[in-house]
C-alpha positions in Angstrom: -28.4 -28.9 -63.7 -31.5 -27.0 -62.6 -33.0 -27.1 -59.3 -36.4 -25.6 -58.6 -36.8 -22.4 -56.4 -39.0 -24.6 -54.1 -36.4 -27.1 -53.7 -33.7 -24.5 -53.0 -36.1 -22.9 -50.3 -36.5 -26.3 -48.7 -32.8 -27.1 -48.7 -32.1 -23.6 -47.1 -34.5 -23.9 -44.4 -33.4 -27.5 -43.7 -29.8 -26.5 -43.5 -30.5 -23.5 -41.4 -32.5 -25.7 -38.8 -29.7 -28.1 -38.8 -27.1 -25.5 -38.1 -29.1 -24.0 -35.5 -29.4 -27.5 -33.8 -25.7 -28.2 -34.2 -24.8 -24.7 -32.8 -27.0 -25.4 -29.7 -25.5 -28.8 -29.2 -22.1 -27.5 -29.3 -22.8 -25.4 -26.3 -24.1 -28.2 -24.2 -22.2 -28.2 -20.9 -22.4 -31.9 -20.7 -20.4 -32.6 -23.8 -16.7 -33.4 -23.7 -14.4 -30.9 -25.6 -14.1 -33.3 -28.7 -17.8 -33.6 -29.1 -18.3 -30.0 -28.6 -15.7 -29.3 -31.2 -17.2 -31.5 -33.7 -20.8 -30.0 -33.3 -19.4 -26.6 -33.5 -17.3 -27.2 -36.6 -20.2 -28.9 -38.3 -22.4 -25.9 -37.5 -19.7 -23.6 -39.3 -19.5 -26.0 -42.2 -23.3 -25.7 -42.5 -23.2 -22.0 -42.2 -20.8 -21.8 -45.2 -22.7 -24.2 -47.2 -26.0 -22.1 -46.4 -24.3 -19.0 -47.5 -23.2 -20.6 -50.9 -26.7 -21.8 -51.3 -28.2 -18.5 -50.7 -26.0 -17.1 -53.4 -27.5 -19.7 -55.8 -31.0 -18.8 -54.4 -30.6 -15.2 -55.1 -29.4 -15.9 -58.7 -32.6 -18.2 -59.1 -34.9 -15.6 -57.5 -34.2 -13.3 -60.4 -36.3 -15.7 -62.5 -38.9 -15.9 -59.9 -39.2 -12.3 -58.4 -42.3 -13.4 -56.5 -40.2 -15.6 -54.2 -39.1 -14.3 -50.8 -35.6 -12.6 -50.3 -33.1 -14.9 -48.7 -33.6 -12.7 -45.5 -37.3 -13.2 -45.4 -36.8 -16.9 -46.1 -34.4 -17.3 -43.2 -36.5 -15.3 -41.0 -39.8 -17.1 -41.6 
């Protein structure tokens, strides 16, 4: 199954944004320990998935060398 480079870029940016949100939520002092653990674990799960998706993106980028690097994509 092929996924376009544009779809990969959108998925990466969405996952990055979601991971940041969950990390910030996990640090909320008003959360109980169980909820903070949930948000923290989910942020870690997203980070792992983002890493895997980044690897797929770098492979796809070889076919689309005009696309930004994963670092540039995550920074932008």
